[in-house]
C-alpha positions as CSV (number, residue, x, y, z in Angstrom):
1,M,-30.6,-0.7,-10.5
2,L,-27.3,-0.4,-12.3
3,I,-24.1,0.2,-10.4
4,D,-21.5,1.0,-13.0
5,F,-17.7,1.4,-12.2
6,A,-15.1,2.5,-14.7
7,C,-11.4,3.1,-14.3
8,N,-8.7,4.3,-16.5
9,R,-5.1,3.3,-15.3
10,T,-3.5,5.9,-17.6
11,G,-5.1,8.9,-15.8
12,S,-7.2,9.8,-18.8
13,S,-10.8,10.9,-18.0
14,V,-13.7,8.5,-17.8
15,S,-16.8,9.9,-19.4
16,S,-20.1,9.4,-17.6
17,V,-22.8,7.3,-19.4
18,T,-26.4,7.2,-18.2
19,P,-28.2,4.4,-20.1
20,V,-31.2,5.6,-22.3
21,G,-34.4,5.9,-20.2
22,W,-32.5,5.5,-16.9
23,T,-32.1,8.1,-14.0
24,T,-28.7,8.6,-12.4
25,A,-28.9,8.8,-8.6
26,K,-25.2,9.4,-8.0
27,N,-22.1,10.0,-10.2
28,D,-18.7,10.4,-8.5
29,V,-15.3,10.7,-10.2
30,V,-11.7,11.1,-8.9
31,N,-9.0,12.1,-11.4
32,S,-5.5,11.0,-10.3
33,T,-2.9,8.5,-11.5
34,Y,-5.8,6.1,-11.8
35,T,-9.1,7.8,-12.8
36,A,-12.2,6.2,-11.4
37,R,-15.9,6.9,-11.7
38,T,-18.9,5.1,-10.2
39,M,-22.5,5.8,-11.2
40,I,-25.8,4.4,-9.7
41,S,-28.7,4.6,-11.9
42,H,-32.3,3.2,-11.7
43,R,-35.3,2.6,-13.9
44,I,-38.7,0.9,-13.9
45,L,-38.4,-1.8,-16.5
46,A,-41.3,-2.7,-18.8
47,S,-42.5,-6.3,-18.6
48,A,-41.9,-6.8,-22.3
49,G,-38.2,-6.9,-21.7
50,G,-35.8,-6.7,-24.6
51,G,-33.3,-4.0,-25.5
52,S,-29.8,-3.4,-24.2
53,I,-28.2,-1.4,-21.5
54,T,-25.1,0.6,-22.4
55,G,-23.0,2.0,-19.6
56,M,-19.4,3.3,-19.2
57,N,-16.6,1.6,-21.0
58,S,-12.9,2.0,-20.3
59,A,-9.8,-0.1,-19.6
60,Q,-11.4,-1.5,-16.4
61,C,-15.1,-1.7,-16.1
62,R,-17.3,-3.5,-13.6
63,K,-21.0,-3.6,-13.4
64,V,-23.7,-4.9,-11.1
65,L,-27.2,-5.0,-12.4
66,L,-29.9,-5.6,-9.7
67,L,-33.4,-6.5,-10.8
68,F,-36.1,-6.4,-8.2
69,R,-39.6,-7.8,-9.0
70,S,-42.5,-6.6,-7.0
71,T,-45.8,-8.3,-6.3
72,V,-47.6,-5.1,-7.2
73,A,-47.2,-2.6,-10.0
74,I,-44.5,-0.1,-9.5
75,V,-45.6,3.4,-10.8
76,S,-42.6,5.5,-9.8
77,T,-39.3,5.7,-8.1
78,V,-38.0,8.3,-5.7
79,A,-34.3,8.5,-4.8
80,S,-32.8,10.0,-1.7
81,T,-30.0,12.4,-2.0
82,F,-27.2,9.9,-2.4
83,N,-24.0,10.1,-0.4
84,G,-20.8,9.8,-2.4
85,E,-17.1,10.4,-2.2
86,A,-14.3,9.6,-4.7
87,T,-10.8,10.0,-3.4
88,T,-7.3,8.8,-3.4
89,G,-7.6,8.6,0.4
90,N,-9.9,7.1,2.9
91,P,-13.6,8.0,2.1
92,S,-15.5,9.4,5.0
93,A,-18.1,7.3,6.7
94,Q,-21.7,7.7,5.3
95,T,-25.2,7.4,6.8
96,V,-28.3,6.7,4.8
97,T,-31.3,8.2,6.8
98,A,-34.1,5.8,6.0
99,T,-35.9,5.5,9.3
100,G,-39.5,6.8,8.9
101,I,-39.4,6.8,5.1
102,A,-42.4,5.2,3.3
103,T,-41.9,1.7,2.1
104,P,-41.1,-0.3,0.0
105,L,-37.6,0.9,-0.4
106,I,-34.0,-0.4,-1.1
107,V,-31.0,0.9,0.8
108,I,-27.9,0.5,-1.3
109,A,-24.2,1.1,-1.0
110,A,-21.3,0.6,-3.4
111,A,-17.5,0.4,-2.7
112,A,-15.2,0.5,-5.6
113,A,-11.4,0.7,-5.9
114,T,-8.7,0.6,-8.6
115,S,-6.2,-1.5,-6.7
116,S,-5.8,-5.3,-6.7
117,S,-7.3,-5.3,-3.2
118,T,-11.0,-6.2,-3.0
119,P,-12.9,-3.2,-1.6
120,A,-14.9,-4.0,1.6
121,F,-17.3,-2.3,3.8
122,S,-15.3,-1.5,7.0
123,T,-18.5,-0.5,8.6
124,E,-21.9,-1.8,7.8
125,T,-24.4,-1.2,10.5
126,P,-26.9,-2.8,10.4
127,A,-25.4,-5.5,8.1
128,M,-26.7,-5.4,4.6
129,T,-28.8,-8.5,3.9
130,N,-27.3,-9.0,0.4
131,L,-23.7,-8.5,-0.9
132,V,-22.7,-8.7,-4.6
133,L,-19.2,-8.7,-6.0
134,S,-18.6,-7.7,-9.6
135,G,-16.5,-10.7,-10.6
136,T,-13.3,-12.6,-9.9
137,D,-11.3,-9.5,-9.2
138,A,-14.2,-7.8,-7.3
139,A,-13.2,-4.2,-7.9
140,L,-16.8,-3.3,-7.1
141,R,-18.8,-4.4,-4.0
142,V,-22.5,-3.7,-3.7
143,G,-24.6,-4.2,-0.6
144,Y,-28.4,-3.7,-0.3
145,T,-31.3,-4.3,2.0
146,V,-34.9,-4.4,0.8
147,Y,-37.4,-2.9,3.3
148,N,-41.1,-3.7,3.1
149,S,-41.7,-2.1,6.5
150,S,-39.8,-0.3,9.2
151,P,-36.6,0.8,7.4
152,S,-33.4,1.4,9.5
153,N,-30.8,4.0,9.1
154,Q,-27.7,2.5,7.5
155,S,-24.0,3.5,8.4
156,I,-21.4,2.6,5.8
157,D,-17.7,3.0,5.4
158,M,-14.7,1.6,3.5
159,N,-11.0,1.6,4.1
160,D,-8.4,3.2,1.8
161,V,-7.3,0.6,-0.7
162,D,-6.1,3.0,-3.4
163,T,-8.3,5.2,-5.6
164,N,-11.6,4.7,-3.9
165,V,-15.3,5.5,-4.5
166,L,-18.0,5.0,-1.7
167,Q,-21.7,5.8,-2.5
168,S,-24.9,5.0,-0.5
169,G,-28.6,6.0,-0.5
170,Y,-32.0,4.6,-1.1
171,V,-34.6,4.3,-3.7
172,R,-38.3,4.2,-2.8
173,F,-41.0,2.7,-4.9
174,T,-44.7,3.9,-5.3
């Protein structure tokens, strides 16, 4: 999974870029003094490896690439309808409805902001089992939980830290 955040501090637009061969699950943008776009994409990678992944490129870009290796062959992926909000205010709380969904699946959430404050999940219920920051300035925070059985619904929220993007959903594997 690729979580791709791009920001342009001049207010100019940020073009969306889905890497070749990938599927975008969510694409949210806010245009204001700081323009911000976050995209979540997924793909089944071939075991041969190689190649390159091209995403968005702007004045400020942060990327998190999550690679999950299964003990059985993955044939396809099915994404939920992802939640998403890009705003200059406080994003609304989101719920990923995963209870009762066939497994394996990964519930994922991303919080991104253009400010110097690190975005954080103000609500994370239940707590994500893994959190990843995008680097030293951490303009992008990603949380995820892998469910091999009995997935739970996930509530997620973030506070207003500037120009904000909050996204959440799940990807199921067959």
